VEXDO-139386 format. One record per residue (C-alpha): y negated, z negated, x negated; chain; residue in three letters. Coordinates in steps of 0.001 Angstrom, whole numbers, padded with zeros to 6 digits. Example, Ala and Ser with C-alpha at 12.3 -4.5 7.8 and 13.67 -1.06 7.14 Angstrom:
2
DRENFI       c2       c3       c1  chaine  residu
DRENFI   004500  -007800  -012300       A     ALA
DRENFI   001060  -007140  -013670       A     SER
This chain:
354
DRENFI       c2       c3       c1  chaine  residu
DRENFI   040848   061812   023895       A     MET
DRENFI   042217   060115   027017       A     ASN
DRENFI   041064   060913   030552       A     LYS
DRENFI   038849   057848   030766       A     LYS
DRENFI   036826   058887   027721       A     ASN
DRENFI   036644   062501   028956       A     ILE
DRENFI   035482   061240   032349       A     SER
DRENFI   032682   059136   030861       A     TRP
DRENFI   031628   061933   028511       A     THR
DRENFI   031240   064358   031437       A     ILE
DRENFI   029421   061753   033524       A     ARG
DRENFI   026950   060988   030735       A     ILE
DRENFI   026307   064667   029942       A     VAL
DRENFI   025676   065689   033572       A     VAL
DRENFI   023700   062511   034279       A     ALA
DRENFI   021410   063240   031336       A     LEU
DRENFI   021056   066823   032540       A     LEU
DRENFI   019760   065623   035922       A     PHE
DRENFI   017552   062863   034524       A     ILE
DRENFI   015983   065144   031900       A     VAL
DRENFI   015444   067821   034559       A     SER
DRENFI   013648   065300   036784       A     ALA
DRENFI   011554   063892   033931       A     VAL
DRENFI   010600   067412   032790       A     ALA
DRENFI   009222   068138   036261       A     LYS
DRENFI   006730   065303   035686       A     LEU
DRENFI   005396   066671   032377       A     TYR
DRENFI   002606   066505   031206       A     PRO
DRENFI   001459   064347   034147       A     SER
DRENFI   003260   063695   037465       A     PRO
DRENFI   000672   065049   039912       A     TYR
DRENFI  -000166   068112   037827       A     PHE
DRENFI   003494   068948   037155       A     ALA
DRENFI   004668   068443   040736       A     ILE
DRENFI   001739   070412   042172       A     SER
DRENFI   002453   073249   039752       A     THR
DRENFI   006131   073155   040750       A     PHE
DRENFI   005143   073367   044422       A     GLU
DRENFI   002839   076366   044002       A     VAL
DRENFI   004970   078339   041552       A     LYS
DRENFI   008399   077567   042972       A     GLN
DRENFI   008234   076284   046558       A     LEU
DRENFI   005368   078366   047933       A     TYR
DRENFI   007154   081523   046794       A     THR
DRENFI   010157   080427   048881       A     LEU
DRENFI   008047   080155   051994       A     GLY
DRENFI   007340   076411   051995       A     PHE
DRENFI   004041   075542   053630       A     SER
DRENFI   001397   073457   051881       A     ASP
DRENFI   002226   070688   054369       A     THR
DRENFI   005978   070535   053723       A     ILE
DRENFI   006025   071348   049984       A     ALA
DRENFI   004493   068024   048747       A     PRO
DRENFI   007153   066005   050599       A     TYR
DRENFI   010044   068284   049673       A     PHE
DRENFI   009135   068378   045961       A     SER
DRENFI   008961   064594   045614       A     ARG
DRENFI   012163   064039   047601       A     ILE
DRENFI   014018   066690   045578       A     LEU
DRENFI   012970   065221   042211       A     ILE
DRENFI   013744   061729   043486       A     GLY
DRENFI   017266   062873   044435       A     ILE
DRENFI   017709   064394   040965       A     GLU
DRENFI   016832   061046   039417       A     PHE
DRENFI   019131   059207   041842       A     ALA
DRENFI   022153   061465   041176       A     LEU
DRENFI   021621   061061   037436       A     GLY
DRENFI   021745   057283   037758       A     PHE
DRENFI   024559   057235   040341       A     LEU
DRENFI   026836   059360   038139       A     LEU
DRENFI   026862   056369   035785       A     LEU
DRENFI   027835   054025   038623       A     ASN
DRENFI   031346   053640   040044       A     ASN
DRENFI   030401   053093   043697       A     ASN
DRENFI   031555   056053   045845       A     PHE
DRENFI   031691   058182   042688       A     LEU
DRENFI   034503   060482   043888       A     LYS
DRENFI   033812   060441   047629       A     ARG
DRENFI   030019   060924   047612       A     ILE
DRENFI   028247   061204   044239       A     THR
DRENFI   030306   063975   042616       A     ILE
DRENFI   030474   066168   045784       A     PRO
DRENFI   026738   065649   046409       A     ALA
DRENFI   025918   066643   042826       A     THR
DRENFI   028106   069748   043049       A     ILE
DRENFI   026492   070636   046379       A     GLY
DRENFI   022965   070418   044948       A     LEU
DRENFI   023938   072559   041970       A     LEU
DRENFI   025465   075175   044279       A     VAL
DRENFI   022185   075296   046242       A     VAL
DRENFI   020325   075832   042948       A     PHE
DRENFI   022745   078608   041975       A     ILE
DRENFI   022284   080404   045309       A     VAL
DRENFI   018493   080163   044997       A     HIS
DRENFI   018491   081367   041384       A     LEU
DRENFI   020841   084229   042245       A     SER
DRENFI   018374   085352   044906       A     TYR
DRENFI   015512   085172   042382       A     VAL
DRENFI   017597   087143   039894       A     THR
DRENFI   018332   089780   042527       A     PHE
DRENFI   014613   090215   043208       A     LEU
DRENFI   013204   090045   039672       A     SER
DRENFI   016076   090694   037305       A     GLY
DRENFI   016218   087068   036172       A     GLY
DRENFI   015481   087774   032508       A     THR
DRENFI   011847   086682   032583       A     SER
DRENFI   009729   083910   034034       A     GLY
DRENFI   010420   080211   034331       A     ASN
DRENFI   012899   079029   036967       A     CYS
DRENFI   011280   075586   037026       A     GLY
DRENFI   014532   073670   036443       A     CYS
DRENFI   012907   071767   033585       A     PHE
DRENFI   009321   072248   034741       A     GLY
DRENFI   006898   073509   032115       A     GLU
DRENFI   008491   071343   029403       A     LEU
DRENFI   011533   073559   028769       A     ILE
DRENFI   010992   077096   030130       A     PRO
DRENFI   014252   078670   031270       A     MET
DRENFI   014916   082059   032837       A     THR
DRENFI   016873   082218   036133       A     PRO
DRENFI   019939   083711   034419       A     ILE
DRENFI   019973   080947   031789       A     GLU
DRENFI   019682   078356   034556       A     ALA
DRENFI   022547   079924   036523       A     ILE
DRENFI   024818   079736   033473       A     ILE
DRENFI   023789   076128   032864       A     LYS
DRENFI   024508   075197   036491       A     ASN
DRENFI   027897   076953   036539       A     PHE
DRENFI   028947   074982   033457       A     ILE
DRENFI   027785   071751   035102       A     ALA
DRENFI   029717   072572   038301       A     VAL
DRENFI   032841   073319   036250       A     GLY
DRENFI   032554   069966   034473       A     LEU
DRENFI   032075   068118   037759       A     LEU
DRENFI   035031   069833   039423       A     VAL
DRENFI   037218   068769   036497       A     TYR
DRENFI   035733   065263   036689       A     LEU
DRENFI   036628   065119   040393       A     PHE
DRENFI   040214   066093   039612       A     GLN
DRENFI   040760   063494   036889       A     ILE
DRENFI   038874   060673   038623       A     SER
DRENFI   040860   057984   040318       A     LYS
DRENFI   040277   056824   043863       A     LYS
DRENFI   037006   054914   044223       A     ASP
DRENFI   037474   051324   043186       A     GLU
DRENFI   034025   050247   044385       A     LYS
DRENFI   032493   051105   047745       A     SER
DRENFI   029121   049396   047978       A     ASN
DRENFI   027089   051823   050082       A     PHE
DRENFI   023921   049779   049661       A     TRP
DRENFI   023785   050629   045969       A     ILE
DRENFI   023726   054343   046776       A     LEU
DRENFI   021022   054015   049409       A     THR
DRENFI   018915   051596   047354       A     THR
DRENFI   018982   053767   044225       A     VAL
DRENFI   018269   056957   046185       A     THR
DRENFI   015447   055554   048291       A     LEU
DRENFI   014048   053681   045294       A     GLY
DRENFI   013872   056890   043217       A     CYS
DRENFI   012240   058851   046041       A     ILE
DRENFI   009706   056087   046695       A     LEU
DRENFI   008925   055915   042971       A     ALA
DRENFI   008048   059628   042985       A     LEU
DRENFI   005589   059155   045843       A     PHE
DRENFI   004025   056245   043938       A     MET
DRENFI   003852   058077   040602       A     MET
DRENFI   002361   061232   042122       A     ALA
DRENFI   000555   060250   045329       A     PRO
DRENFI  -000455   063184   047490       A     MET
DRENFI  -004135   064032   047544       A     LYS
DRENFI  -006321   065648   050147       A     ALA
DRENFI  -007423   069105   049032       A     SER
DRENFI  -010794   069131   047305       A     THR
DRENFI  -012920   072123   046506       A     THR
DRENFI  -015597   070991   044096       A     THR
DRENFI  -016896   067960   042326       A     SER
DRENFI  -020319   067060   043814       A     PRO
DRENFI  -021602   065770   040471       A     ALA
DRENFI  -021033   069160   038944       A     LEU
DRENFI  -023049   071029   041586       A     ASP
DRENFI  -026210   069562   040054       A     ILE
DRENFI  -025199   070906   036675       A     ASN
DRENFI  -024554   074334   038154       A     GLU
DRENFI  -027843   074310   040083       A     SER
DRENFI  -029878   073513   036981       A     VAL
DRENFI  -028136   076202   035006       A     LEU
DRENFI  -028487   078748   037809       A     THR
DRENFI  -032237   078063   038126       A     ASP
DRENFI  -032672   078419   034380       A     THR
DRENFI  -030744   081679   034352       A     ILE
DRENFI  -032794   082999   037274       A     SER
DRENFI  -036035   082201   035445       A     GLN
DRENFI  -034795   083985   032354       A     ILE
DRENFI  -033732   086999   034400       A     GLU
DRENFI  -037171   087129   036102       A     ASP
DRENFI  -038882   087010   032716       A     THR
DRENFI  -036663   089773   031388       A     VAL
DRENFI  -037330   091924   034449       A     GLN
DRENFI  -041119   091526   034027       A     VAL
DRENFI  -040833   092387   030355       A     ALA
DRENFI  -038765   095475   031205       A     GLU
DRENFI  -041334   096653   033751       A     ILE
DRENFI  -044149   096242   031222       A     LYS
DRENFI  -042090   098092   028646       A     ALA
DRENFI  -041533   100946   031090       A     ILE
DRENFI  -045259   101144   031870       A     ASP
DRENFI  -046321   100983   028243       A     SER
DRENFI  -043856   103526   026927       A     SER
DRENFI  -044115   105862   029972       A     LYS
DRENFI  -040361   106402   030208       A     ILE
DRENFI  -039408   109324   032366       A     LYS
DRENFI  -038601   108562   035989       A     VAL
DRENFI  -035329   110461   035718       A     GLU
DRENFI  -034086   108125   033013       A     LYS
DRENFI  -035009   105027   035001       A     VAL
DRENFI  -033173   106366   038059       A     VAL
DRENFI  -030149   107112   035919       A     GLU
DRENFI  -030047   103559   034571       A     GLU
DRENFI  -030433   102110   038080       A     VAL
DRENFI  -027522   104203   039365       A     LYS
DRENFI  -025420   103090   036433       A     LYS
DRENFI  -026134   099431   037229       A     ASP
DRENFI  -025360   099828   040947       A     VAL
DRENFI  -021640   100050   040213       A     GLY
DRENFI  -018815   100373   042762       A     PRO
DRENFI  -019131   099945   046497       A     LYS
DRENFI  -019736   096369   047638       A     GLN
DRENFI  -016580   094337   048295       A     ALA
DRENFI  -015580   090732   049008       A     VAL
DRENFI  -013671   089058   046185       A     SER
DRENFI  -012702   085856   047996       A     GLY
DRENFI  -014286   083654   045328       A     TYR
DRENFI  -017619   082996   047074       A     SER
DRENFI  -016477   079495   048019       A     GLU
DRENFI  -017001   078611   044363       A     PHE
DRENFI  -020152   080623   043623       A     TYR
DRENFI  -022269   082167   046385       A     ALA
DRENFI  -023511   084993   044125       A     ASP
DRENFI  -020139   085880   042644       A     ILE
DRENFI  -020004   089235   044488       A     ASP
DRENFI  -023476   090323   043368       A     LYS
DRENFI  -023490   092644   040386       A     GLY
DRENFI  -021325   092015   037341       A     GLN
DRENFI  -019753   088579   036935       A     LYS
DRENFI  -017037   086922   034860       A     ILE
DRENFI  -015065   084234   036699       A     LEU
DRENFI  -012758   082061   034619       A     CYS
DRENFI  -009890   079813   035691       A     PHE
DRENFI  -009479   077251   032917       A     PHE
DRENFI  -007629   073981   032315       A     VAL
DRENFI  -009771   071528   030275       A     PRO
DRENFI  -006924   070601   027923       A     GLY
DRENFI  -005650   074177   027426       A     CYS
DRENFI  -006206   075454   023863       A     GLU
DRENFI  -005897   079087   024946       A     HIS
DRENFI  -008575   078486   027588       A     CYS
DRENFI  -010881   077028   024956       A     ARG
DRENFI  -010444   080035   022725       A     GLU
DRENFI  -011144   082377   025654       A     ALA
DRENFI  -014365   080497   026465       A     ALA
DRENFI  -015431   080657   022836       A     LYS
DRENFI  -014797   084428   022748       A     ASP
DRENFI  -016830   084890   025942       A     LEU
DRENFI  -019733   083013   024377       A     ASN
DRENFI  -019513   085318   021348       A     ALA
DRENFI  -019659   088367   023638       A     LEU
DRENFI  -022732   086999   025408       A     GLN
DRENFI  -024463   086540   022066       A     LYS
DRENFI  -023510   090054   021025       A     LYS
DRENFI  -024613   091741   024268       A     HIS
DRENFI  -027840   090541   025896       A     LYS
DRENFI  -026819   092242   029161       A     ASP
DRENFI  -023339   090686   029232       A     PHE
DRENFI  -022290   089515   032751       A     PRO
DRENFI  -022837   085906   033726       A     GLN
DRENFI  -019819   083696   033004       A     VAL
DRENFI  -018840   081061   035579       A     GLN
DRENFI  -015906   078692   035299       A     ILE
DRENFI  -013526   077046   037757       A     VAL
DRENFI  -011766   074127   036082       A     PHE
DRENFI  -008513   072562   037232       A     MET
DRENFI  -008896   068864   038010       A     ASP
DRENFI  -006437   067881   035282       A     GLU
DRENFI  -007835   065990   032288       A     GLU
DRENFI  -011340   066667   033646       A     ALA
DRENFI  -012724   064174   031153       A     GLU
DRENFI  -012134   066812   028473       A     LYS
DRENFI  -014629   069261   030008       A     ILE
DRENFI  -017629   068151   027853       A     PRO
DRENFI  -015544   068604   024704       A     ASP
DRENFI  -014268   071949   026063       A     PHE
DRENFI  -017815   073269   026511       A     LEU
DRENFI  -018884   071899   023143       A     LYS
DRENFI  -016047   073814   021502       A     TYR
DRENFI  -016985   076963   023431       A     ALA
DRENFI  -020533   076637   022126       A     GLY
DRENFI  -022262   076945   025506       A     LYS
DRENFI  -022789   074967   028688       A     GLN
DRENFI  -021339   077468   031130       A     PHE
DRENFI  -021850   076720   034846       A     PRO
DRENFI  -018622   075243   036199       A     TYR
DRENFI  -016898   073655   039151       A     LYS
DRENFI  -013771   071515   039356       A     VAL
DRENFI  -011058   071908   042005       A     ILE
DRENFI  -007735   070235   042702       A     ASP
DRENFI  -004515   071473   041091       A     VAL
DRENFI  -002968   073150   044139       A     ILE
DRENFI  -006026   075183   045278       A     PRO
DRENFI  -006575   076108   041636       A     PHE
DRENFI  -003129   077712   041312       A     TRP
DRENFI  -003461   079258   044763       A     THR
DRENFI  -006786   080918   043950       A     LYS
DRENFI  -005590   082025   040531       A     LEU
DRENFI  -002821   083929   042297       A     GLY
DRENFI   000951   083982   042604       A     SER
DRENFI   002732   084615   039326       A     GLY
DRENFI  -000458   084190   037279       A     LYS
DRENFI  -001121   081617   034585       A     ASP
DRENFI  -004008   080211   032571       A     THR
DRENFI  -006298   081189   031036       A     PRO
DRENFI  -007445   083421   033890       A     GLY
DRENFI  -010457   085643   033269       A     VAL
DRENFI  -011646   087952   036052       A     VAL
DRENFI  -014242   090700   035585       A     TYR
DRENFI  -015936   091435   038912       A     LEU
DRENFI  -018432   094148   039824       A     HIS
DRENFI  -019959   093917   043299       A     ASN
DRENFI  -017003   091835   044398       A     GLY
DRENFI  -014447   094335   043095       A     ASN
DRENFI  -011846   092963   040680       A     VAL
DRENFI  -012142   095416   037800       A     ILE
DRENFI  -009989   093523   035293       A     LYS
DRENFI  -007815   090411   035615       A     PHE
DRENFI  -006516   088729   032461       A     PHE
DRENFI  -004052   085838   032795       A     ASP
DRENFI  -001559   083839   030783       A     GLY
DRENFI  -000752   084232   027111       A     ILE
DRENFI   001681   087161   027260       A     ALA
DRENFI   001066   090859   027880       A     GLU
DRENFI  -001828   090214   030313       A     LYS
DRENFI  -003532   087655   028080       A     ALA
DRENFI  -007316   087655   027708       A     PHE
DRENFI  -008581   089985   025008       A     ASN
DRENFI  -012309   090057   024247       A     SER
DRENFI  -012182   093600   022848       A     LYS
DRENFI  -010359   094881   025931       A     ALA
DRENFI  -012937   093211   028210       A     LEU
DRENFI  -015799   094633   026148       A     GLU
DRENFI  -014262   098093   026399       A     LYS
DRENFI  -013972   097838   030198       A     VAL
DRENFI  -017536   096576   030699       A     ILE
DRENFI  -019256   099008   028341       A     TYR
DRENFI  -016693   101815   028697       A     LYS
DRENFI  -016350   102242   024974       A     LYS
């Protein structure tokens, strides 16, 4: 194979690597994917919520641009190849730092978004190979035959602008007003049921003449730990009162649906099971009715934007998130689908201390 064919093979391979990486960061939808990338990757590096939305779109736009420009002969040796090597070196330095802190053998580096999970060490190896190929490409490439600077600027700015158009930045939202009515109706209904149950319990106590000592013992048991502030009251005002289950779900997430279904089964099994309240991510919100139908119950819920959703869920955590709270204290926090994944039996054991 002559040098020209080798040169084009390397250019195509590295170009595809950058284009696929950029496309993967837009999966399954641009705004959701980019927002997730910001929270999970950029926020952990110290980027503010003001800078991160601009930086993420510019970075992905540059990835697209370099992928396209590697297939163009204008300033290939003088600008495109060195710029591509420089970006890869920055990625390597960042990933090396992540590896130093966490070991690099777990987690997703975000190079290919959520589409192709890759550990930091795997990404470092991939980037070193790409740098090696580009260095060799630089050595075998002839002096630039074409030097139209406008092509470079047009492609780069065009790709960046396209990212801002595909995933326009949104103002942070907390809840969907239409859903507050749903929550209010459900809350009133639940309160009425609780009042009825309390009256029935009082009558039962009077009729059966249960000993005062036993009643006091049950009251103490229900008091639980010392009152605390969970930080979730912006979603539900009563979240820190008594026992509550707060869920962070994505409407289109199958694991979230299964968790909701299991929670409904626990409520049917235990009449005194804590109230379940849901915070949905505003991604595929149109699937919420089908989600609740699958779960088998119309749980009270609110919908919030992608970024505040990930922020409230917590750094390093993933969906489905299920939090068991008692008087505002986080007793148990399930998240993701790995070792900390939601388990109905484990939750039941914690609540009823079996």
